[in-house]
Each structure stands twice: as C-alpha cells, then as structure tokens.
N, C-alpha and C positions, 0 to 999 in steps of 0.2 A: 199756699195759701187758698181762703177760700174766695173771697174777694180782694183784690190789689187796687188800691185808687194811686195812681201818679198826680201829683200837683206838686210840680217843686218846677219853677220856670228853668231852673238850671238842669233840669236836666237829674238822674236817677242813671247810676252806673251798676251792673251785675257783676257778680265775681262767680257764680255760679250756678246753673241751671234751676232756672225758678220756676216754678208748678204754679196754674191759677185752674183751682176747681169748678170754679163759678161765673165770675166776671171778671175782667180785665178793665177798670175807668180811668178815660182820660181824663180828670178834672181840670177848674179853671183856675191857672192860667196851664195844666195840663204838665209839658215838659217830655222831654226825649226821653226813652228808655232804652240807652246804650247796652246790647248783651255783651260786649267785648269775647266773641267766639263761641258764646256759651247759647243758651236757647231760652228764648220765654215758649214753655210749656204750657198749651190754653189745653184742658181736658175737658170743656162745656163743649158740646156736639150740638147743640139747641142751633146754635146758627144767628141768622140776622136777628142782629137790633135786639144781642142778648150776650154773645161769647166776651164780643169788644163792643164799646162803648165811647163816647165823647171824644175819638180820636179824630186829628184836624192836624194843620199843615203846624200845629205847636205843641201838637200831642200824636206821638206814633210811638214805633218801634224802628231802632236801626242798629239791624242785626236781624239774627234767625227767627220767626215765629213756627212754635211744631206745633199746629193745628190739629187735633181729635176729629172724627166724622164719623157720619152716618150715614147708613146708605141712600140717601137721597138729603141734601140740606146745603144753603148756602152761606158761604163763610167771609167774613170781611179781612184782609190780612194789608191792616194798616203799616209798611214799613217804608224805608229810605233810607237816607244816609245822614251823615250828622249835620247835613244845612237841607234837604230836599225830602219833604214826603210825597211818597208815591202811595198807590194804592192798589191791590187786587183784589176781584168779586171772583173767589171759585165757588163753583155752583157745580155740587158732587148729585149726579142723575141715579148712578148706582154704582158697587163696587164689587168685588171679590177677593176676599181674604186682606183689605185695605182698612188700617186702624185708624192713620194721620200722611198728616203731610207735611211738609218742612217748605218755609217760602221766605225768600231774602231778595233783597233788591242789591245788586252789584252798579258802581257806579263805574264806567268804561268809555272813555271818547274815542276806542280806537277799531271798533267792531268793522267788519269789512264780511258784507253778505258772498257767500259761495258763489260761483258762477250756475247762470241756469236757473235760480229762483226766481219764481214769478208770481202773482198777486192778481188773479182776472188776466191773464195774458199778457201782463204787462212787466215786462225783465225792475228786477229790482235795483236798484244801483245802490242804494245808501240805508242804513238804518240808523234809528233816533242815535244820536250820538252822546247821549248823556247815559245812557247806561241799558240793562235788561235786567229781568224778571226769573228765579230761578225757582222754581215749582216739581217740588221731587215726592215720590208717592214714596210710602213704607216700602221698603225693600221686603219683594216677592207678593207683595199686593197690584192688582189693577184695579182701573175706575176706569166709568167714561163721563165726561166732564165737561163744563164750560168755563172758563175764565175770561174773563174782562180785566183789561189792566190801565194804569191812570200814567201819564207821563208826564215829567214835568222837567225842568230843566235844561231842557235839550235847544240846540240854538239854530238845527237846521228841522227843515218839516215844510210843510204847506199841502199846497195841492184841493185835492178833494179825497175826502173819508173809506172811498170804494179803493182807495189805493195805498190802504193802511190794514196789514195785518197782522196777528200775532202768530208768531213762526213757531212751532213745538217740535217734540225730537218725539216722534209715536213710538219709539221703539224703548223707551223707558216707563 
C-alpha cells in the first residue's frame, strides 16, 4: 500500500505480510490492526509524525511492526495486544548495516528478574506484571539508539521514577 487507513472500530485482521510505503493512518474511530503472526512492514523512514499517525488506545497494531530506519531518526511503534495499547519510541542515533527493526509487545504476567540486577544501586525485585517489549534489529546490523516504552495494564508498580528502567540485551 502507498497509504493505509484503518478506520473500522471492529478492527482489521491480516492474513499475510502487509507493506506500507508512505503512511499508516489510524482514523476515527480507528481500530486494532491484528497481524496474526504476520508483519506490518513500514518502509517509510521519515520517522516522527509521518510514518504512522492517528494511533491511540482505539487504533494500534496488535502484533509485529517491521520499521525501516535511516542513520538517524525517531519512530513511534504503537503496538499492544487485543485489549491494551502500548507505545515504544525508537530513536536511532547511528547504525552500521541496519535497515530495519522488528517490534512487538508480549503480554506475560510471569516475568521474574534474574538475581543481582540493579538500577541506581537498588536491587530489582520485580518487573511490571503485564508484559514486555521486544525490539530486534535486522540480522547483521548494529545501531546506537535510545528507546522509550510506555506500559499500561500492569497491576503492580509505584515508587519513584528513578527506580524504573528499560532492561536491554546489548549482545544482540
């Protein structure tokens, strides 16, 4: 698709990979785009406020977004599950041989921190209990990046912001 408008409050289900070259638009009333094991492939590398627009708690992707990137750019990744909207912001500062990232949110209420993991000297005793993000670079590519993730749906949490952290695996 050149531009793809999702405007169905009942949602839309994919039955194959879908590529959007310019813009994915969630209209009013929006609708959840469920990828059903496939990918929404967004080749627009323009980033912020251009590649994906109109996303909200009533219009987002339930599944995997493959976002093509350029050397430096910021990309909104509005994913979630069938019931809850999550949002990740991926800011790529530089890359070597990286053309895209795959991103999705997994609902999982059972994650337990490994022993000895700390944030600002404080032992991490629990993860938020709703789920986690997976952001995976293209095989063979590397990047320097920042990521901001939003979490909704968890029943635990509290404390001060300096006790929250995004945990990454720098080996991949």
